[in-house]
N, C-alpha and C positions, 0 to 999 in steps of 0.2 A: 418569607420563605428564600433560607439560603439552600444553591446545588448542592447535592452532594458531588466530590469532586472526582471523575471516573481517574482513577492512579493508570498511568499508561505505563508508565516507568517501572510504578510497583508489579503493577498483569505480565510486561515485560519477563521478567525476571525471572517470573515461575514459570513461566515459558520453557526459557532458556533453562533452570533445572531442570527442564521433561528432554528438553533436547540432547542434554550430558548423559542421559542413562540411554539416551537411541543412540550415541557415538561411541560410548563405551562399547555400545554389542556389537558395530562397527568394526569398530578394532578390531574385537576378535577373530575377527576376518582378513584382521590388516585392511580393512578403507578407511581410509583419512577422507573425510566428507571438502567435497572442491570447489570455491564460488569462485568466479572470474565477475574483475567489474572493466568495462570499456568508457572513457569517459574523455567526449573529446571538445576539446577548448577550451576554457581557461575560466567559464563560469563560478565566481568564489564559495557557492551557494553549493554547490552541486562537488565542488573540489571537498568543504567540509564537510558531506553528506558523504560521501563517498567516505573516505579514513573513519568515517562512525560507523563508517559497513564493514571494516578495516580491522576494526579495534575489536569490534563484534565477535568476525571470528578469532578473536587468535586468544579471548576472554573465554572460548567453549571451547578450542583446539582443534580448527574447522584450516584447512588448508585456504587461503587463497592470493589471485592473481590478479596487478592492478595493471592495470594497460590502457595507460594517457598518451593519448594523440593533438596535438597541434590543431588552432579549428584552421586551416586553410590545408588539410589535407582532405583529400578528395574521396568520394563514396568507393570508388575502389578499392583502397586507402585499409578504409572501413571493413570493406568484405571477406577483404585480405585475412585483419584480425579475426573476425565470428567464423571465418572459414578453417584458422586453428584452432578455436576452445572449440570449435565441435567437434572434430579428431580428434582430442585430447582428452587423459585417459584421468588427467589428474582434475579435471574441472565438470563439478558434476553441473554444475548451474550456470547461469552465465545473466547479468544486467546491460547492456547499452542502458547507458543513463539519461535522463528527459527531463531538460529536452537537447539537442543537438545546435549548435549553430545557424545563425539562417545560411544558405543554403545549403544546405546538407540533409536529404531527406529520412529523416529518420522509421517515417511507415514503411518501406522500399529497405530496411537492414532491418526492421522487425521478421520482416513474411522471409528472412537468409539462415534465420538464428532453426539449431535445432529446439522442436514445442519441444521436447525434450527435458531440453538444457536450459528450459527455458526458464528463471527464475523470479520473474517478475507477472508471470504469468498474464502475457500481455500479446502471445501470439493468437493469430488473427479462429490456427486451429485448437486450441488450448480457451480460446474467446470464446468461440463455436461449442464448441462442446460443455461449457457454464451453463449458454443459453441453453442448450438442448437437456440441463442435471444431470450430464454425465463427470463421472469421477477426473478431475485436471487442475495444473497447479490455478491457485488464483493468483489473482492479483492482492498484492500485499497488507495496502493500506484500507480493500476491501477487509477483505479476513479478519484485517488488526481489528474495523469498526465493529466485526458480528461479536466478534471476541471480550472483547471492549461490552458490548451491551446483555455480554452474553453472561458474564463475573457478572456484573451488575445489576443484575435480574428487573432490564426494563423488557418489560414487556413490547414486543413485536407481532405475529402472531397478528391476524389478524386488523394491524389496527394500521392508521393517517402515519405515511412515513414522505413527509418531501427534503426532496434530494438536494440542495441547489450548488448546478455543480454537470456540463455534461462532458467532462472530460477523458481519453478512456483510460485515464489512468486511475482518476475513482471512481463518478460519478454513473459514466454507461456500466461500468460492468460490475459496481455497487448494487443497482437499481434490479440487475437483472436478479444477484444472489441472493435480493433480500423479497422476489415475486416466485422467487421458487418454492412447490407445496410438499419442501422439506422443515427439519426442528428448526428453530431456530431463524425461522423465515417465514414462505405465509403471509407477506404486509401487503398491503393498499397501497402503491406508490407511485409519486408522481415526481419529475425530472422541473424543475426548471431552473433559470439562469436567465444572467447579468440586463439578458434582449428582451425578457417580460420587463410587463411597465410596474407592478406590481404584486415583487414577489411574496408581500407580507400576507395579502390575501388569501395567497395560497398557505404559507406555511402558520397563520394567527392557530392553523386548525386542527394545525400538525401536530400526532399525540410528537414525533420524531421527527428530529430535525437535526439532516447532519449540511455543517456550507462550506460546499469543495468548490466554492467560487475560484478562488483568490482573487478577492475587491475586498482591500480590509474594510471594518468599520458597517462589512454590506446586511447584520444581524443585531436591532438594535431589542432592546426588552420588549417596545410595545410588539413586537415581530414575532413571540414565543406567551403563544396557551402556557398560562401558568402550567408550572406540577411536568410542564412535556420535560424532554432528554433534548440536549442538542449537542453536537461531537464536532468539534471546531478542524473540519481539516483543514478548510485550504488560507492556506500563509503566503505575504510574500514579504516582503526585503524594503523596507525607504531608509532610506538618509542610514542603510545600515544594521535596523533594526529586522527582527523578524517582525511583521503584523500578522493578527487574527485577524478572517473573516466576521470572528462574531463576537462584541463590546463584553469587558469588562461586566457590563450592569446588567446582563444578563440573570447573571449570577445569583439576583435576587430574584428574576421568573423564576427560569428554569427547576425542576426538580434534580435534574444529573447534566451536570455539566462539564466536559474533558476543559482543563489546562489546555493552554498556549505553548506553553513547557512542558513534556512532560505526559502528555496527554496521546494522539496520533501518531507521533512521530518515530516517538519507542517501540510502537506495537507496529508501526508497517515493517519496520527492522527486527524485527522478531519474528515474523511472515520469511519477512526475506531468509531469517536462518533456516524455516520450519520446513520453507518450499529447498532450501538445497539440501540438506537433511533428507528427504524425501525422492524428491531424483538420485542422493546415493544409493539409497534402500533400496529404490526397481528397480536400481540396474547392478545391483551391486545381484538381484536376486534374477532380473534374466540372465544373466552369466550362470549360473547353475546349470 
């Protein structure tokens, strides 16, 4: 068996084309969607990821503002930037790039973000609305994963989904999203993590596996039910190389597999753009 490659790059390009049409409608009202980013410290992968987000904005005609702060800033300095972005008329949505350097509190900073401008869908108010099944900005990686599953006709409703990883940006919001009684969800979801002695005990029974632990090579072919869909969402850096939670050999067992490069990453960025355009649409509609 050779797994179907879930091409996130190609799907993200289609989403961007749809967004261009919505951006053109906003332009008729003299509105240019605006995305802000706040990067604290000098983490190389984070800096590279933020730069890609701004390139995406330039490609679509989205205004972007890049705020970079040194690692020795105070929490008050970060709060001042958040206050500025909350008040900015040109920034409809923005993100705090995760993680913050040691000694700084990401979660308390998230509490200060205007929920209406939360491009990452990580503000507690938006996460709470997700739990209640209400409309709110969705966390970008979970939203992108759901889009991939839908596009590649992976059955989810009533199926056994195992998420490996319980992080704020992927595991927890994705589990809530996939358990909702709505189209493209309604699954039986189990969340495990690296503190579980035998992760394979759970993944071998799964119809869909989402690996999001940030643990290199965690999921091997012996942990995958033949024909299952495997989403490689967790990555980490070793010796300057991007390493996936999922071993390459899984492609010989899985029915669907997202690649290490060109899989979940482009979809996460596409969903960030979608959240930004949606925020601009909401703010424009409320101003009328």
